[in-house]
C-alpha positions in Angstrom: -218.9 -94.0 24.5 -219.6 -90.9 22.1 -219.5 -87.3 22.9 -222.5 -85.8 21.5 -222.4 -82.1 20.8 -225.0 -79.8 19.6 -224.4 -77.1 17.1 -226.5 -74.3 15.7 -225.8 -73.7 12.4 -226.9 -71.0 9.7 -229.5 -72.1 7.5 -232.4 -74.4 6.3 -232.0 -78.1 7.4 -231.2 -79.0 3.7 -228.0 -76.3 4.3 -227.5 -77.5 7.8 -227.3 -81.2 6.8 -224.4 -80.3 4.6 -222.7 -78.3 6.8 -223.2 -80.6 9.8 -221.8 -83.4 7.5 -218.7 -81.2 6.6 -218.2 -80.4 10.1 -218.3 -84.3 11.3 -215.5 -84.9 8.9 -213.6 -81.5 8.9 -213.2 -82.0 12.9 -212.0 -85.4 12.6 -210.1 -86.7 9.3 -209.9 -83.3 7.8 -210.8 -84.9 4.3 -213.5 -84.8 2.1 -215.6 -87.7 2.6 -215.0 -89.2 -0.6 -211.1 -89.6 0.0 -211.6 -91.3 3.2 -211.8 -95.3 3.2 -215.2 -96.3 4.4 -214.1 -98.6 7.3 -211.8 -95.6 8.6 -214.7 -93.1 8.3 -216.8 -95.3 10.4 -214.3 -95.5 13.0 -212.9 -92.3 13.1 -215.2 -89.4 11.5 -217.8 -87.9 13.3 -221.5 -88.9 12.8 -224.1 -86.5 11.9 -227.1 -87.9 14.9 -229.8 -85.3 13.9 -230.3 -81.8 11.7 -233.9 -80.0 12.8 -235.3 -76.9 12.0 -234.6 -74.3 15.0 -236.4 -71.2 13.8 -235.1 -67.9 12.1 -233.1 -69.1 9.8 -231.2 -71.5 12.0 -231.1 -75.4 12.7 -230.0 -77.4 15.1 -227.5 -80.6 14.5 -226.4 -83.3 16.8 -222.9 -84.3 16.0 -221.1 -87.3 18.0 -217.4 -88.2 18.3 -215.7 -91.3 19.4 -214.5 -90.2 23.2 -210.8 -91.6 22.4 -210.1 -88.9 20.1 -209.8 -86.8 22.9 -207.1 -88.5 24.3 -207.9 -87.3 27.8 -206.6 -83.7 26.8 -208.2 -80.6 27.0 -206.4 -78.9 24.4 -207.6 -81.6 21.9 -211.2 -81.4 23.6 -211.4 -77.8 22.1 -209.7 -78.9 19.0 -212.4 -81.3 18.5 -215.3 -79.3 19.5 -214.2 -76.1 17.4 -211.2 -76.4 15.9 -211.1 -75.7 12.0 -214.7 -75.3 11.9 -214.1 -72.1 13.8 -212.7 -70.5 10.8 -216.0 -70.8 8.9 -219.1 -68.9 9.7 -222.5 -69.3 11.0 -221.4 -72.4 13.4 -222.2 -72.1 17.5 -221.2 -74.7 19.7 -224.7 -74.7 22.1 -224.8 -77.7 23.8 -222.7 -81.1 25.1 -223.9 -84.2 26.2 -221.0 -85.5 28.1 -220.5 -89.3 28.7 -219.2 -90.2 32.2 -216.4 -92.0 31.0 -214.7 -88.6 29.1 -215.8 -86.7 32.6 -213.8 -88.8 34.7 -211.1 -88.9 32.4 -210.6 -85.4 32.4 -211.4 -85.0 36.2 -212.5 -81.5 36.3 -211.9 -79.3 39.7 -209.6 -80.8 42.3 -211.5 -79.3 45.1 -214.9 -77.6 44.0 -217.1 -75.8 45.9 -216.7 -78.3 48.8 -213.0 -77.5 48.9 -212.8 -74.1 48.4 -215.5 -73.7 51.1 -212.7 -75.9 53.5 -210.0 -73.5 52.5 -211.8 -70.4 53.3 -213.5 -72.0 56.4 -216.6 -71.3 55.1 -219.5 -73.9 55.3 -222.1 -72.4 54.3 -223.4 -68.6 52.6 -221.8 -66.7 49.7 -218.2 -65.7 49.7 -216.9 -62.5 48.9 -213.8 -61.7 46.8 -212.2 -58.3 46.6 -209.7 -57.3 43.4 -206.1 -56.0 44.0 -205.9 -53.0 41.3 -205.0 -50.7 39.4 -202.2 -52.2 37.4 -199.3 -50.0 38.1 -199.3 -49.8 41.5 -196.3 -50.8 43.6 -195.8 -54.2 45.6 -196.2 -52.5 49.0 -199.2 -50.6 47.6 -200.7 -53.7 46.5 -200.2 -55.3 49.7 -201.6 -52.8 51.8 -204.6 -52.7 49.8 -204.7 -56.9 50.4 -204.4 -55.9 54.1 -207.4 -53.5 54.3 -209.5 -56.1 52.5 -208.4 -58.7 55.0 -208.9 -56.8 57.8 -212.5 -55.9 56.9 -213.1 -59.8 56.7 -213.3 -60.1 52.8 -212.5 -63.9 52.3 -210.7 -64.0 49.2 -208.2 -61.3 48.1 -207.2 -61.8 44.1 -204.7 -60.0 41.8 -206.1 -58.2 39.0 -205.9 -60.2 35.8 -203.3 -57.9 34.6 -200.8 -58.3 37.3 -198.4 -60.6 36.1 -194.6 -59.7 36.5 -194.8 -55.5 35.6 -191.6 -53.4 36.8 -194.2 -51.8 39.4 -194.8 -55.0 41.2 -192.8 -57.9 40.5 -194.4 -61.1 40.7 -192.4 -62.5 43.6 -192.2 -59.5 45.4 -195.9 -59.1 45.1 -196.8 -62.4 46.2 -194.6 -62.0 49.2 -195.7 -58.9 50.3 -199.4 -59.6 49.7 -199.3 -62.9 51.4 -197.7 -61.5 54.3 -200.0 -58.6 54.4 -203.1 -61.1 54.6 -201.4 -63.4 57.2 -201.0 -60.1 59.5 -204.4 -59.4 58.9 -205.7 -62.7 60.0 -203.7 -63.0 63.2 -204.8 -59.7 64.2 -208.5 -60.4 63.5 -208.7 -64.3 63.6 -209.9 -64.5 60.0 -209.4 -66.5 57.5 -209.0 -64.2 54.3 -206.9 -66.2 51.1 -204.5 -64.3 48.9 -204.9 -65.6 45.4 -202.1 -64.2 43.2 -202.5 -64.0 39.5 -199.7 -66.7 37.9 -200.9 -66.5 34.1 -197.7 -66.9 31.9 -196.4 -69.0 29.3 -196.1 -72.9 29.7 -192.8 -73.2 31.0 -193.5 -70.4 33.9 -197.1 -70.9 34.8 -196.8 -74.0 37.1 -193.1 -72.8 38.4 -195.1 -69.3 39.6 -197.8 -71.3 41.2 -195.2 -73.7 42.9 -193.7 -70.4 44.2 -197.2 -69.2 45.4 -197.5 -72.5 47.4 -194.6 -72.1 48.9 -195.2 -68.6 50.0 -197.9 -70.0 51.7 -200.9 -69.4 49.5 -203.9 -71.5 49.2 -205.2 -70.8 45.6 -204.0 -69.0 42.3 -205.9 -67.3 39.5 -205.1 -68.1 35.9 -206.1 -66.2 32.8 -207.5 -69.8 31.4 -207.6 -68.7 27.4 -204.6 -66.6 27.1 -202.7 -69.3 29.0 -204.4 -72.2 27.2 -207.3 -73.9 28.7 -205.3 -77.2 29.5 -203.0 -74.9 32.1 -205.5 -74.7 34.5 -205.7 -78.9 35.1 -201.6 -78.8 35.0 -201.7 -75.6 37.7 -204.1 -77.8 39.9 -202.2 -81.4 39.4 -198.9 -80.0 39.9 -199.3 -78.0 43.1 -202.7 -78.9 44.8 -203.7 -75.1 44.9 -207.4 -74.1 44.1 -207.5 -72.4 40.7 -209.8 -69.3 39.8 -209.9 -69.0 36.1 -210.6 -65.3 34.4 -212.5 -65.2 31.2 -210.2 -62.7 29.7 -210.5 -63.0 25.7 -213.2 -65.4 26.0 -215.5 -62.7 24.3 -214.0 -63.7 20.9 -215.8 -66.7 21.0 -219.4 -65.1 21.8 -220.8 -63.8 18.6 -224.3 -64.7 18.7 -224.6 -67.0 15.6 -220.8 -68.3 16.0 -218.4 -69.5 18.6 -219.2 -71.2 22.0 -222.3 -70.5 23.9 -221.0 -68.6 27.1 -222.8 -71.2 29.4 -220.6 -74.3 27.4 -217.3 -72.5 27.4 -217.3 -70.9 30.7 -219.6 -73.5 32.7 -219.0 -76.7 31.2 -215.3 -76.4 29.5 -213.7 -74.2 32.2 -215.3 -76.6 34.6 -214.2 -79.7 33.1 -210.7 -78.4 32.5 -210.1 -78.3 36.1 -211.4 -74.8 37.5 -212.6 -74.8 41.2 -214.4 -71.4 40.5 -215.1 -69.4 37.2 -215.3 -65.5 36.8 -217.6 -63.9 34.7 -219.3 -60.7 33.5 -222.5 -60.5 35.7 -225.3 -58.2 34.0 -225.8 -54.9 34.7 -221.8 -54.2 35.0 -219.5 -53.2 32.5 -220.2 -56.0 29.8 -223.2 -57.2 27.9 -224.4 -60.8 29.4 -227.9 -61.2 30.1 -229.4 -62.2 33.5 -230.5 -65.5 31.4 -227.0 -65.9 30.2 -225.7 -65.5 33.8 -228.1 -68.1 35.3 -227.1 -70.5 32.4 -223.6 -70.3 33.6 -224.4 -70.6 37.3 -226.5 -73.8 36.4 -223.7 -75.5 34.4 -221.0 -74.7 37.0 -222.7 -76.0 40.1 -225.3 -78.7 38.4 -225.0 -82.5 38.1 -222.0 -83.8 35.9 -221.3 -87.2 36.1 -218.7 -87.6 38.6 -217.2 -84.4 38.5 -217.0 -81.5 41.4 -219.3 -78.4 41.0 -217.6 -75.2 40.7 -218.1 -71.9 42.4 -219.6 -69.1 40.0 -218.0 -65.9 40.2 -220.2 -62.9 39.0 -218.5 -59.7 38.6 -217.5 -57.3 36.0 -218.9 -54.1 37.9 -221.2 -55.2 40.7 -222.4 -52.7 43.0 -221.8 -53.7 46.5 -225.3 -52.1 47.5 -226.9 -54.9 45.2 -225.0 -58.0 46.4 -228.2 -58.8 48.7 -230.2 -59.1 45.6 -227.7 -61.2 43.9 -227.5 -63.8 46.5 -231.3 -64.0 46.3 -231.2 -64.5 42.6 -228.1 -66.6 42.6 -227.9 -68.1 45.9 -225.3 -69.2 48.4 -223.1 -71.3 46.6 -221.8 -68.3 44.5 -218.3 -65.8 44.9 -219.1 -62.2 44.5 -216.1 -60.3 42.9 -215.8 -56.9 43.5 -213.6 -53.8 42.7 -214.8 -50.6 41.5 -217.9 -50.6 43.9 -215.4 -50.5 46.9 -212.6 -48.5 45.5 -215.3 -45.7 44.6 -215.8 -45.1 48.5 -213.9 -42.7 50.5 -212.8 -45.2 53.1 -212.5 -48.5 51.5 -212.1 -50.5 54.6 -215.3 -49.3 55.8 -217.0 -49.8 52.7 -215.7 -53.3 52.8 -216.8 -53.8 56.3 -220.2 -52.8 55.4 -220.4 -55.3 52.7 -219.0 -58.2 54.8 -222.1 -56.9 57.6 -224.6 -56.9 54.9 -224.0 -60.2 53.6 -223.8 -61.8 57.0 -227.1 -60.3 58.0 -228.6 -61.4 54.6 -227.3 -65.0 55.3 -228.3 -65.4 58.8 -231.5 -63.4 58.3 
């Protein structure tokens, strides 16, 4: 079985054909064609399957790779797709045709949409998530916010991606205080809010932090997937059994128009097969620059059929207006987690604003 990758390449079909041949060897044997024994090249080097004009001075090339080269390893998958060739220009990973044997080997989300729904006791309808911020608050202050959101009925309460182990809110103290606050709110209201701490760290610490969160009573965690290494997502999931919500920090470095990895491929396909149960991305109209078409494409790649891989929740974020959430439910559908921050914090009464949002979503979902 072969992994077929569609690259958009700068230049005419003649120029792109040469680039594709270079790419096929650079990404595998890493030697010029004329220095590689023909038998080895036939067995190991990538194969250029097609090169066609794509308009506007671009070409579309399909290059296939033997799936054994991935070694069932997410970091090697990224290296094979875009390793050395990322150092050149005018190369965009635009699509991936996944063979089922590779998907089965990589595994994808352990829980996915159905499993996260079970954890959140939310059999139907969209989920709401609130972010604990800003950086600099004490652990006690963040716990009070977590309690407020849980009292209001927000289903998921997550650490902001910048909360790590700062002196103001050390990791262990923050996790224990926030989990206790959410547990207390659930006990008072009969709710089932989940607290998701950010466990991002280096390879030696990330699983240890996730395990601490599990022992503290957390059912899921947040991982900054690219800073930590995309392979860390699956490592955390396998080691702890926790749900993993992946944050897109650093992903913008890949989104350079005619070079990089297309957002739907990186945040949709690659984050999903790496083991993300939910993936945060910047929604259109917020602080960032994604188009609605791009957002819809990410949603489709996260939730659509992908061999044996479970679907993952899309989590639009990055400045969603609480008043516009019903509109986005209509646009994106019920299998979506809506992450809010600024538009709630801007309100004079945070708990009342959160309650209004919860009630508006309930009315919309049951209307």
